[in-house]
N, C-alpha and C positions, 0 to 999 in steps of 0.2 A: 609344318605341314609334312605329313608322311604319306607315301603312296599306299593305297589300299591293296587288297589281295589281287584286284583286277588290274593293277598298274596305274590307276587314276590317282590324281592328287586330291586329297581331301583337305581343303582349307579350313582353318578354324573360323568360327563365325565372329562377326563383330558383336560387341556388346549391344544389347537391344536399344539402349538409350544413347548410343554414340551419335555425335554430330560432326559433320565433316565439311570440307571446303575443297573446291577444285584447284588443282595444282597448275598455276599459270606462271609463265616465265616472268611476267611483270610483277608477280607477288613473291618471287623466290626470297628476296631479302627479308621481307616482312614475315614470311612463314618460318624462316630459319631463326628469327629473333623473337617470335611470338611468345607471350607468357604461357607457361604450362596451364592447360585447362581451357584455352580458347577454343580448341578443336580437338577431336578425338581420332580423326582419320583424314586422309587425303585421297583424292581421286584424280587419275590422269588418263589421257588418251594415249595408248601405246604408240599410235602412229606418229605422235609428236615427239616421242622420246627414244624410240628404238634407234640404236646406232649413234646417239648424241654423246659426244665426249666433252672434253675441256671443262670449263667452269660450270656449264649447265649440267653436264653429266655428273660432276662431283656433287653439285647441289642436290640432284635427284637421289644419288646414292646416300647422301647424308640424311635427307628427309625420310626416305623409305626405310632406313635403318632405325630412325627414331620414332616413326609414326606408322601405324597400320596403313596399308595402301590398297585401294581397289582400283580397277581399271575399267574404263568405259570406251568401247571402240566407236570409230567414226566411219569406217569405210568398207566393212565386210559385205554390205549389200545383201542381207539375208533374203530379201524379197526379189532379188535380181534373177535374170535368166542365164547369165554367163556362169561358167563353172566357178565354184568357190576357189579363191586364191589359197591353195593349201600350203604353198611355200611361205606365204605371209603368215598363215596360222601357226606354222612351225616356229617362226621367229617370235610371234606373240607368246607362244608357250614358253619359250626360253626367257623372254622378258618377264613373264609372270612368275616363273620359278626363281629367277635371279633376284627379284625384288620382293619375293614372298607375298605376292598379291593375294588378298583374301577372297576376292570376287572378280569376275569378268562379266561385263554386260555389253549388249549391243542393241541397236534400235530395231524395232519391228517395222521396217521400212526397206526401201531400196535406194541406192545412190549411184548406180552405174548403168550405162547403156552404151556399149562400144566405147567405153571410157568413163572416167570419173565425172559425175555431174555436180559435185560439191553442193548437193542439197539432199534433204531427206524426203522422199516422195512416198505417197500412200500406196500400200498394197491393196488390191481389190479384195473386198470382204466376200470371198467365195470359197466354196468347199475345195475347189481345185487349188486355190492359193494356200489354204490350210495345209494340204498334203505336201505341196511344194516347199513351203517355208519350214514346216516341221522336219522334213527330211534333211534340209540344209542345216538346221539347228542340231539335229542328232549327229550329223557328220562333223560339225564344228566341235561338239562336245567330245567326240571320239578323238579328234586330233589334239585338242587342248588337254585331254585327260581330266576333265572336270565338268561339272554342271555349269551352265551359264544362265544369266538372267536376260530377258528381253524387255525393252522399255516400250510402254504404250506411247505412240507418237501423236503429235498434233497433225491435223490434216484439214484441208480447206475444200476438198471435193472427195466424193466417194464413188468413183466410176464402177459400173457393173456390180453394184452392191446387191448381194443375195442374202446377207445376214447383217445383224447389227454389229457395231464395233465390239461390244462386250461379248457377244457370241463368238466372234472371230478370235478375239484374244484368248478366251477360255478354251476354244477348240485347239488353238496352237499350243497352249501350255500343256494340255492333256496329251496330245499326240506326240509332241516333242519330248515330253517329260523334262521340262526345264522350269526355271523360276521366273519371277516377274520383278523388274525394276519399275516401281509405280511412280510415275511422274505426276505429282498432284497438280501442278500448274497446267499440264496438258489435259488432265481431266476437266479442269475448270474451263479452259479455252474451248475444248471440243464441245462441252455441254452447252455453252453459250452459242457457239457458231452453228451447231447442229440440233439445238433445241431439245436436248434430253436432260433428264434429272441427274445431276452429278452424284447425289447421295444414293439414288437407285443403282447407278453404275457401280459405286463402291460396294453396295450390298451384294452384288452378284459376283464379286471377285472371290477366288479361293484363297482364304487367309494364309493357308500353309505354303502358298507359292511366293508370297511377297518377301523378297530378300532384303531390299532396302528401298528408300524413297529419294526422289529428287523434289526440290522446291525451287522456284525461280520466279522472275518477273516477266511481264508481258506488256504489250502496247495496246491501248484502247483505241482502235480505229473508229469504232462506233459502239453504241449500246449493244448491238447484236453482232459485232464483229471484233474479235480479239486476235491479236497476232503474237504468237509465241516468239520471244526475242532473246531471252536470257541476258538482256542488256539494261535492266532496270531493277529497282528494289521490288521485293515481293509485295503484292497488293493485299489489302485487308481481307478481301473476299477469299483469296488463296490461303491466307493464314487461317481463316475460319474453316475452310475445307480441310486443311492439314489437321486442325483440331478434331474434326470429325473422323479422319483416318485413325488418329490415335485412340479416340473413344471406341471405335469399332474394332480395331485390330490390335490395340495395345501399342507400346513403344516399339518403334522400328528405327534402325540406323537411318539417318537423314542427312542428305548432302545438299548444301546450298550451292546452286549454280550461278555463275556470273561469267559470261563469255566475252563481253566487250563493254565499253563504257565502264571499265573497272574503276571503282572509287578508291579512295585511300583505305588501307587495311582496317582502320578503326571503324569505318562504316560497315564493312563486312562482319567484323567482330560483333557489332551491335545486332546485326541480323542473326548471327549464330546464337546470341543470347536470347533473341526472340523465339527461335526454334525451341530452345530449352524451356522457355516460359510457357509456350503453347503446349509442349509435351507435358510439362509438370501440371498445368491446369487441367489437362484432359485425363491424366492418369494419376489418381489420388495417391497411390503408393510411392510414386516418384516425388510428388510434392512433399509427402511426409519424410521421405529419405533425405531430401536436400533442404529440409527445414524452411 
């Protein structure tokens, strides 16, 4: 990664058909000994690793030297009203540079109100919120010296809604001039819970903004209520929607998320293989290339 003329860092892109896995401490041993080709990149939350030393720090350094790394933030609270934590962002920039991170993303939500809330809460879909969030994203990009991607969030209420979810997301992307981390499971969950067409949602997204994808499991509370958990295997309906994403937008780097109820590594490796199969089935040239 070399700085551009403006002083920003221009990370090299991930290969379009790259498949990745979240870096969890419980998986460190398995990730370090995984066979070549199981995964193409890793994703970590800087908040969980900044300043970590000892055997965990050594493991992170080894893995980030061997595998491309992307970073997914947890606590920036882009939709919050408190000032951005610019000191924290400076630390994040140092972490990204030290580990040659290819991408940095955050949630299109807020998680603070006079303190950390430890939850990702929905931003009102209003024009005022678009301007507020876009300004905070632009400031974040200035401090980090790179474009970031924002993730479409799952939500269970839409207070003060003046526009649809897709209108809000597209307005933020355009005004902030940032990229999108497309969480396919969140699209599915929101489409069921808020009764909109998931494929119509995808059709309205700007393809050029999609930096990479997340895919994860959820909990079926009821036929018309799905809970985003990241604590279960990916469901068939989400695999189907992932295939639709590939057919519409082509191959995109795809990260398998699993945050708790983490199974043995072999089960995750099987799901990574499923990602590759879904991508290969949806994109004929990949199927031909991999025989």
